[in-house]
Structure formats: C-alpha cells, structure tokens
C-alpha positions in Angstrom: 45.4 -33.5 71.8 44.1 -34.6 68.1 40.9 -36.3 70.2 40.3 -33.1 71.8 40.1 -31.0 68.5 38.2 -33.9 67.0 35.5 -33.4 69.7 35.5 -29.6 69.3 35.0 -29.9 65.5 32.2 -32.4 66.0 30.5 -30.1 68.7 30.3 -27.2 66.5 29.7 -28.2 63.1 27.2 -31.5 63.8 24.5 -28.7 64.7 24.6 -26.6 61.8 24.8 -29.5 59.5 21.6 -30.7 61.4 20.2 -27.6 61.0 20.9 -26.9 57.6 19.5 -30.6 56.5 16.3 -29.7 58.2 15.9 -26.3 56.3 16.2 -28.3 53.1 13.5 -30.5 53.9 11.1 -28.0 55.3 11.5 -26.3 51.8 10.9 -29.1 49.8 8.0 -30.2 51.6 6.6 -26.5 51.0 7.4 -26.6 47.1 4.3 -27.3 45.1 4.2 -30.7 43.0 5.1 -30.2 39.4 1.9 -30.9 37.4 2.8 -33.6 34.9 0.7 -32.1 31.8 -0.4 -34.4 28.5 0.2 -32.8 24.9 -3.3 -33.9 24.5 -4.7 -31.2 27.3 -4.0 -28.7 24.5 -6.3 -28.4 21.0 -3.1 -28.2 19.0 -4.0 -27.9 15.4 -3.8 -31.4 13.8 -0.8 -32.0 11.8 -1.5 -32.1 7.9 -0.4 -31.8 4.3 -2.1 -28.2 3.4 -1.5 -27.1 6.8 -4.3 -24.6 8.6 -6.7 -22.9 5.9 -5.4 -19.1 5.2 -7.6 -16.1 6.2 -9.0 -14.4 2.9 -8.2 -11.0 1.8 -11.9 -9.9 2.7 -11.6 -11.0 6.2 -8.3 -9.0 7.0 -8.4 -5.5 8.0 -7.8 -3.2 4.9 -4.8 -1.4 6.5 -3.1 -5.0 7.4 -3.4 -6.1 3.8 -2.6 -2.4 2.2 -0.5 0.7 3.2 -3.1 3.4 4.0 -0.7 6.4 4.2 -2.2 10.2 4.4 -5.3 9.7 2.4 -4.3 7.0 0.2 -4.9 3.2 0.3 -2.5 1.2 -1.9 -3.2 -2.3 -2.4 -1.3 -3.7 -5.4 -0.7 -7.6 -5.9 -2.3 -8.3 -2.4 -1.6 -11.7 -1.0 -3.7 -13.6 0.0 -5.7 -12.6 -3.6 -7.8 -9.8 -3.2 -11.0 -10.8 -4.9 -13.2 -7.5 -4.3 -12.9 -3.8 -3.2 -11.9 -3.8 0.2 -13.8 -1.4 3.1 -12.2 2.0 2.7 -11.3 4.2 5.2 -14.0 7.3 5.2 -11.0 9.6 4.5 -10.0 8.1 1.5 -8.9 10.3 -1.8 -6.6 8.2 -3.9 -7.1 4.0 -4.1 -4.7 2.2 -6.0 -5.8 -1.5 -6.4 -3.7 -2.7 -9.0 -2.8 -6.1 -10.1 -5.3 -8.1 -8.1 -8.0 -10.5 -8.9 -11.0 -8.2 -8.4 -13.6 -9.5 -10.8 -17.0 -7.4 -9.9 -17.3 -3.9 -8.8 -20.5 -3.5 -6.7 -22.8 -0.6 -5.8 -22.1 -0.8 -2.5 -18.1 -0.6 -3.1 -17.8 3.0 -3.3 -20.9 4.0 -1.5 -20.7 7.3 0.6 -17.2 7.9 -0.2 -17.3 11.4 -1.4 -13.7 12.1 -0.8 -12.6 9.8 -3.5 -10.7 11.9 -6.0 -8.6 8.8 -8.0 -9.5 5.1 -8.4 -7.1 3.0 -10.3 -7.8 -0.5 -10.5 -5.6 -1.6 -13.6 -4.9 -5.3 -14.2 -7.9 -7.0 -12.3 -10.2 -9.3 -13.8 -13.2 -7.0 -13.5 -16.1 -8.1 -16.0 -19.1 -6.6 -14.6 -19.4 -3.0 -12.9 -22.8 -2.6 -11.7 -24.5 0.9 -13.0 -24.6 2.9 -10.0 -20.9 1.9 -8.8 -19.6 5.1 -9.4 -22.7 7.7 -9.2 -22.2 8.6 -5.6 -18.6 9.9 -6.3 -19.4 13.7 -6.6 -15.5 14.6 -6.6 -14.0 11.5 -8.7 -11.5 13.0 -11.0 -9.8 10.2 -12.3 -11.1 6.5 -13.2 -8.2 3.8 -14.5 -9.8 0.7 -15.6 -7.2 -0.2 -17.7 -6.3 -4.1 -18.3 -9.3 -5.7 -17.5 -12.5 -7.8 -18.9 -15.1 -5.0 -19.4 -17.3 -5.5 -22.6 -19.4 -2.5 -21.3 -19.3 0.6 -19.2 -21.5 2.1 -16.5 -22.5 5.3 -15.7 -19.8 7.7 -15.3 -19.3 10.2 -12.7 -19.4 14.0 -14.2 -16.3 15.7 -12.9 -14.2 12.7 -14.3 -10.5 14.7 -16.2 -9.1 11.3 -16.8 -11.1 8.0 -18.1 -8.7 5.0 -19.2 -10.1 2.0 -20.3 -7.5 0.9 -22.4 -7.0 -3.1 -23.1 -10.4 -4.3 -22.6 -13.4 -6.0 -24.5 -15.6 -2.8 -24.8 -18.1 -3.2 -27.7 -19.9 -0.5 -29.5 -23.1 -1.8 -28.2 -21.7 -1.5 -24.4 -20.6 2.2 -24.8 -23.5 4.1 -25.3 -23.3 7.2 -27.8 -23.7 9.6 -25.1 -21.8 8.1 -22.3 -19.1 10.9 -22.1 -21.6 14.1 -23.2 -22.2 14.9 -19.7 -18.8 15.0 -18.9 -18.1 18.8 -19.7 -14.3 18.3 -17.7 -13.1 15.3 -19.3 -10.1 16.1 -20.9 -8.0 12.4 -21.4 -9.8 10.1 -22.7 -8.1 6.6 -23.5 -10.0 3.7 -25.3 -7.4 2.1 -26.7 -7.2 -1.8 -27.5 -10.9 -2.7 -27.4 -13.6 -4.0 -29.8 -15.0 -0.5 -31.1 -16.5 -0.3 -34.2 -18.1 3.5 -33.6 -16.4 6.4 -32.3 -18.9 7.9 -29.2 -19.9 11.4 -28.7 -16.7 13.3 -27.8 -17.1 16.3 -25.2 -15.6 19.5 -26.2 -13.3 19.7 -23.2 -11.1 16.8 -24.4 -7.7 17.5 -25.4 -6.4 13.7 -26.0 -8.3 10.4 -27.2 -6.9 7.4 -28.0 -8.9 4.9 -29.9 -6.3 2.8 -31.8 -6.3 -0.8 -32.3 -10.0 -1.1 -32.5 -12.6 -2.1 -35.2 -13.5 1.5 -36.3 -13.9 1.3 -40.1 -15.6 4.7 -40.5 -15.8 8.4 -39.3 -17.8 11.5 -40.5 -17.4 14.9 -40.4 -19.3 15.3 -37.4 -17.1 12.7 -35.4 -14.6 15.4 -34.4 -15.7 18.7 -36.0 -19.0 20.5 -37.0 -19.7 19.5 -40.3 -22.0 22.3 -40.9 -19.5 25.2 -40.4 -15.8 25.4 -41.9 -14.9 28.3 -39.3 -15.1 25.9 -36.3 -11.7 25.2 -34.6 -11.6 22.6 -31.9 -8.3 24.1 -30.0 -8.4 21.7 -27.1 -8.2 18.6 -29.0 -4.6 18.4 -29.6 -3.7 14.6 -30.0 -6.2 12.0 -31.8 -5.0 8.0 -32.4 -6.8 6.2 -34.8 -4.0 3.9 -35.8 -4.5 0.1 -35.7 -8.2 0.3 -37.1 -9.6 -0.7 -40.3 -10.5 3.2 -41.2 -9.0 4.8 -44.3 -8.2 8.4 -43.1 -7.8 9.5 -47.0 -11.6 8.5 -47.6 -12.5 11.1 -44.9 -10.6 14.3 -45.8 -12.8 16.8 -44.2 -13.2 14.7 -40.9 -10.4 16.6 -39.2 -10.4 20.2 -40.9 -11.3 21.6 -37.6 -8.5 20.2 -35.6 -5.0 22.1 -35.3 -3.1 18.6 -35.8 -3.7 15.9 -37.6 -4.3 12.2 -36.0 -0.8 10.4 -34.9 0.2 7.2 -36.0 0.5 5.0 -39.0 -2.3 4.8 -41.4 -3.7 2.7 -44.4 
C-alpha cells in the first residue's frame, strides 16, 4: 500500500517539478546581463578641499537671487555677493538693493527703465556713478544712496521728491552749487555726515534739509532766505539741520529770518 502511494505521488509531482525548473531556466536565459559599471565612466567632480566654484551673483537670474513681487524687487544682503546692479524685470517700480557690495553704478544699469519710481542702494560700496546713470528715469521720485563711498554726485532726475546721501564722503567740489536747482519737486534732502564745506542751492520746494555733521563754517543771507527783501517767508521749509558743523549761527543772525522755525539741534 505504501509503495502504491509513493508511486502515485512520484507520477504526479515529478512532471510539475521538472516543468517549474525548466521555466526558471528559461527565464534566467532571457534575463539581460547586468552591466558592471566602473565609476570612472562618469565625470564626477574631483574631490578637493575648496569644492566646486560657486556661481557669481551676476550669473544667476535676478528673481532667483532676489524676491520679485508685484513690481518690487528686493535684493538685500544677497549671497553670493552682489557687486553690480542686477538686470531688472521691465515692470520694476521699486528696487531695494541694500547692504550688498555694489561698487559702481553704470549708465546701462537703469537704461530704459521708465517704470522705476524708487531706488534704494543704502549700505553698499558705491564710490562711482556714471553721470548719465539716472538720466533716463523720468518717473523716479525717491533715490537713496546713504552709507556708501561717494565723493561726488551725478546729474539727478528732475522729478525727485526725496534724495538721501547721508553717510558718504561728499565734498563741495563734487556737488555742484546748482545740483538741486532744477529739482522743482524735491521736498526731502538728506546730506548729513559728509564733508561739505558749503551749502548748495536749495530749491523752493524743500520741506526738510539735513546738512548736519559736515564741515560748513559759513552761511549767508541767501542760503535759506532772500537777503534783498524782508517780506519773504519760506513756508515750505519747516526743518533745517546744521548741527555738527563748525558754523556759529550767532554770527549770521539774518540767515533764518524767512523761516517759520529755527534750525534744530545743538549749536556753538
């Protein structure tokens, strides 16, 4: 009886086992050989202490380096270091490129950017601005160049309302006496903490003028007023700062008779 059961099991299972083995052998024969690849076949970067060179800021798209949002471009403390003004989208109205390492403003930086209304380049290393750099900006209203290394000013757009060049190295020979004369909309002028020895012509539109911490030693009856008339009142100009200069205001008693308020600050 046991022999009969063994014979039946062998007759049933043996064909199935042989068939399965043949199938496995067939599938193994059809499987492609696995390529053995040497890593030397790839152009892997060589290992070095310094690593691969990082791209420069000017080589990257502006809106990858900066934040571009609804006509405003924010490029503040960019890493890698930003050394030139980036190419701006055509619709840019407000540029904030503060605290970078921009050293020079070129004529082509703002060419054909008629939409620009505000530029803030505070806290850079700007020591040179080509004379026509801002001349093609017909709608520019605010220009801030504070905390740079300027010794002279370029020609400024005539529609400026605010100009800030505090904390530079501006010298009188680098700021023409008539630099602001044609700026008939200028209301806020900040030239504090420079090296000016004289006050430039101040347009009638001014509301605030800061000239503190310069080297101004003298003013005249024409600096803020019109010395040839005692009826002239300068209503617009309500804040003047001259503190921190060697000038002694007591020696120029008629220099402020047209103003509704006297200069603010401490004086000798």
